[in-house]
C-alpha positions as CSV (number, residue, x, y, z in Angstrom):
1,M,-1.3,24.6,-34.2
2,T,-0.5,25.4,-30.6
3,M,3.0,23.9,-30.5
4,I,4.7,24.2,-27.4
5,D,8.2,25.6,-28.0
6,E,10.7,27.0,-25.0
7,M,9.2,30.6,-25.4
8,A,5.7,29.4,-25.4
9,G,6.4,27.2,-22.6
10,A,8.2,30.2,-20.8
11,A,5.1,32.2,-21.1
12,I,2.7,29.4,-19.8
13,R,5.0,28.8,-16.8
14,E,5.2,32.8,-16.1
15,E,1.3,33.1,-15.8
16,A,0.7,29.8,-13.8
17,E,3.4,31.4,-11.4
18,A,1.4,34.8,-11.5
19,G,-1.8,32.6,-10.7
20,L,-0.4,30.8,-7.6
21,G,-2.0,32.8,-5.2
22,P,-5.5,31.5,-5.6
23,M,-4.1,28.0,-6.1
24,I,-2.5,28.2,-2.7
25,D,-5.5,29.6,-1.2
26,L,-8.0,26.9,-2.5
27,R,-5.4,24.3,-1.6
28,R,-5.4,25.3,2.3
29,S,-9.0,25.9,2.4
30,I,-9.5,22.3,1.3
31,H,-6.5,21.0,3.5
32,R,-8.2,22.6,6.7
33,E,-11.4,20.2,6.2
34,P,-10.6,17.2,4.7
35,E,-13.2,14.6,3.5
36,L,-13.1,11.1,3.3
37,G,-14.3,8.4,0.5
38,I,-16.9,8.9,-2.5
39,A,-18.9,11.9,-0.5
40,N,-16.8,15.1,-0.6
41,P,-19.7,17.7,-0.8
42,V,-17.6,20.5,0.9
43,T,-14.3,20.1,-1.2
44,I,-16.6,19.9,-4.3
45,G,-18.4,22.6,-3.6
46,R,-15.5,24.7,-3.5
47,V,-14.3,23.4,-6.8
48,G,-17.7,24.3,-8.1
49,D,-17.1,28.1,-6.7
50,A,-13.5,28.1,-8.0
51,L,-15.0,27.4,-11.5
52,A,-18.2,29.3,-11.4
53,D,-17.1,32.4,-13.5
54,L,-15.4,30.3,-16.5
55,P,-17.0,29.4,-19.7
56,L,-17.5,25.5,-18.9
57,D,-20.5,23.0,-19.1
58,I,-20.0,21.6,-15.5
59,H,-21.5,17.9,-14.9
60,R,-22.5,16.6,-11.5
61,G,-23.1,13.1,-10.5
62,D,-26.4,12.0,-9.5
63,G,-25.2,9.3,-7.5
64,P,-23.7,8.5,-4.0
65,I,-20.4,9.9,-5.2
66,T,-20.2,13.7,-5.4
67,S,-18.7,13.6,-8.8
68,L,-17.9,16.7,-11.0
69,W,-16.3,17.1,-14.4
70,A,-16.3,20.4,-16.6
71,D,-15.8,20.7,-20.2
72,L,-14.1,23.5,-21.9
73,H,-14.8,24.0,-25.5
74,G,-12.2,25.3,-27.7
75,A,-12.8,27.3,-30.9
76,S,-14.1,24.4,-33.1
77,D,-15.2,20.8,-32.7
78,G,-12.1,18.5,-32.2
79,P,-10.8,15.7,-29.8
80,T,-10.9,15.7,-25.9
81,V,-8.5,15.5,-23.7
82,L,-8.9,14.8,-20.1
83,L,-7.1,16.4,-17.2
84,R,-7.7,14.5,-13.8
85,A,-7.6,15.4,-10.0
86,D,-8.5,13.5,-7.0
87,T,-10.4,15.3,-4.1
88,D,-10.6,12.9,-1.0
89,A,-8.1,12.7,2.1
90,L,-7.0,9.9,4.1
91,A,-8.3,8.5,7.6
92,M,-5.3,9.6,9.7
93,T,-4.0,12.5,11.7
94,E,-2.1,15.2,10.7
95,D,1.2,15.9,12.7
96,T,2.8,19.1,11.3
97,D,2.6,22.8,12.7
98,L,1.0,24.3,9.6
99,D,-1.3,27.0,10.6
100,F,-4.0,25.5,7.9
101,K,-3.5,22.0,9.3
102,S,-6.3,19.7,9.3
103,T,-9.2,20.7,11.8
104,I,-10.8,17.4,11.9
105,D,-9.3,14.5,13.8
106,G,-8.7,11.4,11.8
107,R,-8.7,13.0,8.5
108,A,-5.6,14.9,6.7
109,H,-4.5,15.7,3.0
110,A,-1.3,13.6,3.4
111,C,-1.4,12.5,0.1
112,G,-1.7,15.8,-2.0
113,H,-5.0,15.6,-3.3
114,D,-5.7,19.2,-2.0
115,A,-3.2,20.3,-4.2
116,H,-4.1,18.1,-7.1
117,T,-7.4,19.7,-7.1
118,A,-5.9,23.4,-6.5
119,M,-3.6,23.0,-9.6
120,L,-6.4,21.5,-11.9
121,T,-8.5,24.8,-11.2
122,G,-5.5,27.0,-12.1
123,A,-5.0,24.9,-15.2
124,A,-8.8,25.1,-16.1
125,R,-8.4,29.1,-15.6
126,M,-5.6,29.2,-17.6
127,L,-6.9,27.2,-20.6
128,A,-10.4,29.1,-20.3
129,A,-8.3,32.3,-21.4
130,R,-7.1,30.3,-24.5
131,R,-10.2,28.7,-25.5
132,D,-9.8,30.5,-29.0
133,E,-6.5,29.0,-29.4
134,F,-7.4,25.3,-29.9
135,A,-9.7,23.0,-31.3
136,G,-11.4,20.6,-29.4
137,T,-12.8,20.2,-25.7
138,V,-10.7,19.8,-22.6
139,R,-12.7,17.8,-19.7
140,F,-11.3,18.7,-16.0
141,M,-12.3,15.7,-13.9
142,F,-12.6,16.4,-10.1
143,Q,-12.9,12.7,-8.4
144,P,-13.7,11.8,-5.1
145,G,-12.8,8.2,-3.4
146,E,-9.1,7.8,-4.8
147,E,-8.2,6.4,-1.4
148,G,-9.6,2.6,-1.8
149,M,-12.8,3.4,-2.8
150,G,-12.4,3.2,-6.7
151,G,-13.8,6.8,-7.4
152,A,-12.3,6.5,-11.1
153,A,-14.3,3.6,-11.8
154,L,-17.6,4.7,-10.7
155,M,-17.1,8.1,-12.4
156,I,-16.4,6.1,-15.6
157,D,-19.7,4.1,-14.9
158,E,-21.1,7.8,-14.8
159,G,-19.8,8.6,-18.2
160,V,-16.6,10.8,-17.8
161,L,-14.7,9.0,-20.4
162,D,-17.3,9.4,-22.9
163,G,-15.9,11.1,-26.2
164,V,-12.6,11.3,-24.3
165,D,-9.3,10.6,-26.5
166,A,-6.6,10.8,-24.2
167,A,-6.2,11.5,-20.4
168,F,-3.6,12.8,-17.8
169,A,-2.8,13.1,-14.3
170,L,-0.1,14.3,-11.8
171,H,0.6,13.2,-8.6
172,I,2.6,15.2,-6.0
173,T,5.8,13.6,-4.3
174,P,7.7,15.0,-1.8
175,N,10.5,12.5,-2.5
176,C,11.5,14.6,-5.7
177,R,13.0,18.0,-6.3
178,A,10.5,20.8,-6.5
179,G,9.1,21.6,-9.8
180,W,10.5,18.3,-11.5
181,I,8.4,16.0,-13.4
182,A,8.8,12.3,-13.1
183,G,7.6,9.6,-15.3
184,R,8.1,6.5,-17.5
185,V,6.8,4.4,-20.0
186,G,4.7,1.2,-19.1
187,A,4.1,0.2,-15.4
188,I,4.4,3.3,-13.1
189,M,2.4,2.2,-10.0
190,A,1.3,-1.2,-8.9
191,A,-1.7,-3.1,-8.5
192,A,-3.0,-3.7,-4.9
193,D,-4.9,-6.3,-3.4
194,V,-5.7,-7.4,0.1
195,F,-5.4,-10.5,1.5
196,R,-6.9,-11.8,5.1
197,I,-6.2,-15.2,6.5
198,T,-8.0,-16.6,9.7
199,I,-5.9,-19.7,11.3
200,S,-8.2,-21.7,13.1
201,G,-6.5,-24.2,16.1
202,A,-7.5,-25.4,19.5
203,G,-7.2,-23.2,22.1
204,G,-6.8,-24.0,26.1
205,H,-4.7,-22.6,28.7
206,A,-1.5,-21.0,28.1
207,S,0.4,-23.2,30.8
208,T,-0.3,-26.5,29.0
209,P,0.3,-25.5,25.0
210,H,0.6,-29.3,24.7
211,F,-3.3,-29.7,24.9
212,T,-3.8,-27.0,22.4
213,T,-3.2,-26.4,18.7
214,D,-1.9,-22.7,19.2
215,P,-2.9,-20.3,16.1
216,V,-0.4,-17.7,17.4
217,T,2.7,-19.7,16.8
218,I,1.2,-21.0,13.5
219,A,0.5,-17.3,12.5
220,A,4.3,-16.1,13.2
221,H,5.5,-19.3,11.3
222,L,3.3,-18.0,8.5
223,V,4.5,-14.4,8.4
224,T,8.2,-15.6,7.6
225,A,6.9,-18.4,5.3
226,I,5.0,-15.7,3.4
227,Q,8.5,-13.6,2.7
228,T,10.6,-16.6,2.0
229,M,7.7,-17.3,-0.7
230,V,8.4,-14.3,-2.0
231,T,11.8,-13.9,-2.5
232,R,11.9,-17.5,-3.6
233,E,9.1,-18.2,-6.0
234,V,8.7,-14.5,-7.5
235,H,11.5,-13.5,-10.0
236,V,13.7,-11.1,-9.0
237,F,13.0,-8.4,-12.0
238,E,9.1,-9.0,-11.4
239,P,8.5,-6.9,-8.6
240,A,6.2,-8.2,-5.9
241,I,5.7,-7.3,-2.3
242,V,3.6,-8.8,0.5
243,S,3.7,-7.2,3.6
244,V,1.6,-8.7,6.5
245,T,0.2,-5.2,8.2
246,Q,-2.3,-6.7,10.8
247,I,-2.3,-9.7,13.3
248,E,-4.8,-10.1,15.7
249,A,-5.4,-13.0,18.3
250,G,-6.1,-13.7,22.0
251,T,-8.1,-11.7,24.6
252,T,-5.8,-12.1,27.5
253,T,-2.4,-13.4,28.5
254,N,-3.1,-16.9,30.2
255,V,-5.3,-18.3,27.4
256,I,-4.0,-19.5,24.0
257,P,-6.9,-18.6,21.4
258,E,-8.6,-20.6,19.2
259,K,-8.1,-18.3,15.9
260,A,-5.5,-15.9,14.8
261,H,-5.9,-13.4,12.1
262,L,-3.7,-11.8,9.7
263,A,-4.1,-9.3,7.0
264,G,-1.8,-7.3,4.9
265,T,-1.0,-5.9,1.1
266,I,-0.2,-7.3,-2.1
267,R,1.5,-5.3,-4.6
268,T,2.6,-6.5,-8.1
269,M,3.5,-4.9,-11.7
270,S,1.9,-7.3,-13.8
271,A,-1.0,-9.6,-14.3
272,G,0.8,-12.9,-14.3
273,T,2.6,-12.1,-11.1
274,R,-0.4,-10.9,-9.6
275,D,-2.3,-13.9,-10.1
276,Q,0.9,-16.2,-9.3
277,V,1.3,-14.5,-5.8
278,H,-2.5,-15.0,-5.1
279,R,-2.1,-18.8,-5.4
280,A,1.1,-19.1,-4.0
281,I,-0.2,-17.5,-0.6
282,E,-3.1,-19.7,-0.3
283,R,-1.2,-22.4,-0.7
284,V,1.6,-21.3,1.5
285,A,-1.1,-20.5,4.2
286,H,-3.1,-24.2,3.9
287,S,0.3,-26.1,4.2
288,V,1.8,-24.0,7.0
289,A,-1.6,-24.5,8.6
290,A,-1.9,-28.3,8.0
291,T,1.7,-28.9,9.3
292,F,0.4,-27.9,12.6
293,G,-2.6,-29.4,12.9
294,A,-4.8,-26.5,11.9
295,T,-6.4,-24.9,9.0
296,A,-6.3,-21.8,7.1
297,E,-9.2,-19.5,5.5
298,I,-8.1,-17.2,3.1
299,G,-9.7,-14.3,1.4
300,I,-8.2,-11.9,-1.3
301,E,-9.9,-8.9,-2.1
302,M,-8.7,-7.5,-5.6
303,G,-7.6,-3.9,-5.6
304,Y,-6.5,-1.4,-8.2
305,P,-5.0,-2.8,-11.2
306,V,-1.4,-1.8,-12.3
307,T,-1.0,2.0,-13.7
308,I,0.3,1.6,-17.4
309,N,1.7,4.8,-19.1
310,H,1.3,4.5,-22.7
311,P,4.4,5.4,-24.5
312,D,3.5,8.4,-26.7
313,S,1.7,10.0,-23.9
314,V,5.0,9.8,-21.8
315,D,6.9,11.4,-24.8
316,L,4.9,14.1,-24.8
317,V,4.5,15.1,-21.0
318,R,8.7,14.7,-21.5
319,E,8.6,17.3,-24.3
320,V,6.1,19.4,-22.4
321,T,8.2,19.5,-19.5
322,R,11.4,20.6,-21.2
323,S,9.7,23.2,-23.0
324,V,7.9,24.7,-20.0
325,L,10.1,23.9,-17.0
326,G,13.7,23.1,-18.5
327,A,15.5,20.8,-20.7
328,D,16.9,18.9,-17.3
329,R,13.5,19.0,-15.4
330,F,12.0,15.5,-16.5
331,L,13.4,12.5,-14.4
332,E,13.2,9.3,-15.9
333,L,12.3,6.9,-13.3
334,P,14.4,3.7,-13.3
335,F,11.6,1.5,-11.7
336,P,8.1,1.9,-10.8
337,V,6.3,3.1,-7.6
338,M,4.9,0.3,-5.5
339,G,2.1,2.4,-4.7
340,A,-1.4,1.9,-6.2
341,E,-3.6,4.5,-8.0
342,D,-7.5,4.5,-9.6
343,F,-6.4,6.7,-12.6
344,S,-5.2,3.0,-13.7
345,Y,-8.8,2.2,-14.6
346,I,-8.8,5.4,-16.9
347,L,-5.5,4.2,-18.6
348,E,-7.4,0.8,-19.3
349,K,-9.7,2.5,-21.4
350,V,-7.9,5.5,-22.8
351,P,-4.3,6.4,-23.8
352,G,-2.5,8.8,-21.5
353,A,-0.3,9.0,-18.5
354,M,0.2,9.8,-15.0
355,S,3.4,11.5,-14.1
356,L,4.9,12.9,-10.6
357,L,5.4,16.6,-9.3
358,G,8.0,17.0,-7.3
359,V,7.2,19.2,-4.3
360,C,10.2,18.6,-1.7
361,P,9.8,21.3,1.0
362,E,12.4,23.9,0.1
363,H,13.8,23.4,4.0
364,I,15.0,19.8,3.3
365,S,18.0,19.4,1.1
366,N,17.6,15.5,0.4
367,A,14.5,15.1,-1.4
368,L,14.7,11.2,-0.4
369,E,14.4,12.0,3.3
370,A,11.5,14.3,3.1
371,P,8.0,12.7,4.9
372,A,6.6,10.9,2.1
373,C,2.9,10.7,1.0
374,H,0.8,8.9,3.9
375,S,3.1,10.3,6.3
376,N,1.6,12.2,9.4
377,K,4.3,14.8,8.6
378,M,4.1,15.0,5.0
379,M,4.3,18.6,3.8
380,L,5.0,20.2,0.3
381,H,6.3,23.4,-1.3
382,E,3.4,25.4,-2.4
383,P,4.7,27.2,-5.4
384,A,5.8,24.0,-7.2
385,M,2.1,23.9,-7.9
386,A,2.4,26.6,-10.3
387,Q,4.6,24.3,-12.2
388,G,2.5,21.3,-12.0
389,A,-0.5,23.9,-13.3
390,A,1.7,25.0,-16.4
391,V,2.5,21.3,-17.4
392,H,-1.1,20.7,-17.2
393,V,-2.1,23.6,-19.6
394,A,0.6,22.3,-21.9
395,T,-0.3,18.8,-21.9
396,A,-3.6,20.0,-23.2
397,L,-2.8,22.1,-25.6
398,Q,0.0,19.8,-27.3
399,T,-2.1,16.9,-27.0
400,L,-5.1,18.5,-28.9
401,D,-2.7,19.8,-31.3
402,R,-1.4,16.4,-32.2
403,L,-4.8,14.6,-32.0
404,N,-6.2,17.1,-34.6
405,A,-3.1,16.9,-36.9
406,G,-4.0,12.9,-37.1
């Protein structure tokens, strides 16, 4: 039995803190050379190097995705628990003064995947030293393509969930105190879909708008109508966000164009609300366009589903956090985060939970004022990675213990 009491939890935390140096080194090397999409060969190569001396069975994907997962077998056969980290970066420019900032224009680890990867390699090393203490297998999943490419689904197709009984992930957030864990039962992150609308009218000279059907004006009305639709049709306790983030029309100042294009994001927390918002956007777009004598073409691209945490798994992470980090270090989130995660695909298949690890930089006193994930100025408190690695280790051990106990 591997029960994680306060004494065992403190020992795990202290060991993680002692092993922080290699995690920082790996995180910074990944940070300097961020990679996008499902092909992250340099990053995955560094992960392979970090794991090379450990007693792991390493599996590499043979398709376009540079997937890697590694199995650590315990003292005897038993259940399998999966711990996941994502490896890709964002297509944006970093604007910090860090001496290890991105060296590649238009690429940045502004969502903390570099830290996720470093923490999981640290956890693998700690668990490898304990492989005689548990029955079963710990699977370490290193996944490219989280930022919109659905890398988790691709790795599921490759077999990463074969034989897995439970799955857990940590996602950093600068907007929580460093070294704290935040989580909740049920929906923790949103479904994310993309909509694209083309308004087709009649173009002409800008000095004679009465001879045209101006799609720019119609697009402006549509933006307002969509916002009104959300606030007046969706129940106030069923979260939904529709943001128009792109409007494109016209080529010069004295021509009314024939078409205007709008695009944006839809965030919802349930399948019912998701379907309701999709149908409402289509109805409103057609109606507003028709009111002005134009037409609308609407396309909706389905993105990641809602990330739903399983109650027993959240309870386990809560208990582990209190043992490893302290009785007050688990924060119950009062509401979900409206960002999206492709870990949702994994939690549709097996029980588990995604939790948030606070990494607010120490020079910022109010975590809510810290540059958030996806900010060009996002930074994190690197020592918090030790707490993350410790929670990974304790979560794996406690999960295997419970699964073995039946």
